[in-house]
N, C-alpha and C positions, 0 to 999 in steps of 0.2 A: 432493495439492496441486501437486506438480511436474508430474504428468500433465495436470492441468487447465490449467496455464500453457502447456504444450506444445500442447494442443488449441486454446487461444486464439490462439497464434502461428500455427498452421497455418490456422486459420479466417481470420485477418487476411491472411495471405499469399495464401490462396485468393481472397479478395475483391479484393485488389489485382490478382492475375493475371487474374481475370474482367473487371475494369474495364479493364485494359490491352488484353486481347483485343477487348473490345467497342469500345474507342476506335480500335484499328487497323482493325477491320471497318468502322466508320463512316467513317473517313478514306478507306479503299479505295473504298467506295461513292461518297463525295463526289468522289474523283478520277475515277472512271469516269463519273459524271454530267457533270462538267465537260468531260471528253474528248469525250463524245457531243455536247454542245452545240457545242464548238469544231469537231468533225468536220462538223457541219451548216453552221456558219458558213463554214468553209474551203471547202466544196463550192460555196457560193454566190459567195463572193468570188473564189475561184480558178478560176472557170469558164474554159474555153479561149478563149472569144470575147473576154472582157474586161469591164471595168466602170469606172464613173467616179463621182465624188462631189465635193461641196464640203466644205470644212473650215475650222475656226478653230483655230489653233495658239496655245497660251499657255505662256509660260515665265517664271519669276520674274526672270531676268536679260535675256532677249532680248525680252520684251514679248509683244505679241499681233499676229497677222496673219491675214488670210483668204486662202484660195486654193482651187485645184481640183486634183484628182489623177485620173489614169487609170492602170489597172493591167491587166496581162495576163501571167499566170504570174509570173515573177520580174521582168518588165519594169515600169517605171513612168515616168510623165511628170507632174511637179508644177509648178505655177505659182503664184506670189504676186506682189504688186506690186514686191517687191524682187529676186526671182530666179526663174529657170526652170531646171528640172533634167530631163534625159533620162537614162534608164538602159536599155540594151538587154539586160540580163542579164549583161553582162561589163564594158562601158565606160560611164562616167558623164561627162556634159557638164554643167557648172554655169555658167549665164550670170548675171552680176551686173550689174544695171542701172546702179548707181551708178558703177562703174568701167568699164563697157562691156568686160568681160573674159569669156572662156569658159575655164574650167579643165577639163582632161581628166584623169580619174583612173580607177583600178581600185579602187573602194571596198571596205573591209572589211565584214564582216557588221554590225558595230556602226554604221558610217557609213550602211549601207543602211537600218537600222532608224530612224536619225535622220531620214532623208528619206522613208521609206515606212512609215507606221505599220501597214500591213496585213501586214508581214513576220511578225507573230505567227502567221499561219496555217500557217507552217512551223516556228516556234520551239517551239510547245507540245508537239510530239511527242516531244521528248527533252530532258533537262537541267532540267526544271522540275516542281515540285510544283504540282498544280492543286487549286483549291478553288472551290466554287460556292454561291451563295445567291440567293434571289429578292428583288429590290428593285422594288416596284411591278409594272409590266408588263414588267420586264426581268430577265434573268439577269445577275448580276455574277460574272464569272470572275476569280479571282486567280491569277496565275502567280508563283511564287517560285523563283528560281534555286537549284539544288542546290549549285552552285559559288559560294561567297561572293565570289569574285574576278570573277565574270561582269560584263561591262560593263553589261548590262541585268539588274539584280538583282531587279526586281519590275515587274509590270504588272497593271493592272486594266482589264477590258474589259466594258463594259455592252452587252448584246445583247438586242434586242427579242425577246420570247417568241413573237410571232406570225409574224415573217418571218426571224428569226435574222440580222438585219443589225445590225452594231455601231452604237451611237449615240455612244459615247464611249470613248476609249482613253487611259489614263494610264500613263506610262513613267517609271521611276526609273533614272537614271544617276548614279552617285556618290551624293551627298546631295540631288540636285535632281530635282524632279518636273516633267514637261511634260504638258500635257493637250491632246488633240485632240478637238474636237467634230465629229461627222460628220453631214452632212445631204444629202438629194437623191441617195442611193445608187441606182444603176441599172445593170443589166447591158446591154451593147451590143457589137456587133461593132467591134473596133478594129484598124486596120491596123498592121502591125509597124513601118512607117516613122515612126509617131507617136512612137516611143521613141528615135529617132536624131536627133541635132543636124544641122541643115542650114545650112551656112555661108552659103548664098545669102540666107537670111533675116536674117542679121546681118553684112552686108558690111564694116562699119567696126569690128567687135569684134576685140580682140586675143585670139588663141588661145594659151593656155599649157598645154603638155603636161606634166603632173605624174607621169606613169607611170614 
C-alpha cells in the first residue's frame, strides 16, 4: 500500500516536471520567435539612411494629437501642431508653439522613449521578456520589463507580417498606457542637419538651456 502511494507521488511529480519543462521550452521558442520578428523590424526601421512616418498619439490625460517623425539611428525629429522636437543623438531641442520657447536638454532614456516610439528597436535586446502571437495579418509582440521598477514596464507592438513595419505601438509608463498609430512609413535618405535645431528658423523664440 505504502509502495503504491510512493509510486503515485513519483508519477505526479514526474508529470509536473514534464509539464514545467514543456512550458519552459514553449516560452523559449516564443521568445526566440519574437526576437526574430523584432530583428527584422529593427533592420528596416534602423537603416542607416533614415526613415519617416506619420502618427497619431493618444494618452488618457494628454489627449490625442497627429504628427510626423523622422528617424536616423538614434536621431529623431518629431513635429505636432503643439511642438517640434529635434534630437541629434545627444542633445534635444523642444520648441513649444504656445510659449514660443525652445528648451535644450540631454534627455534620459525614458524621455527619449516618450518622444520617439521607435526606441523599442534597441530596448528589446536586453532587460525584457518577449512574447509573440498572430493577430490577423500582424504579429503582436509583447515586451515585459524584467525589472519591475523599469520606467517602461510593458510594450505592445503590432507588426505587419508582410513588410515587418509597425502599425501600432502601446507603451505603459506607471499605470498609464499611451498608444501610437503609425502610417505612411517609408525609408529615405535624411540629412544629419534635419535633427539639429536652427535658431534662424525661430528668431523670436526664447532659448532655455536646461542641461
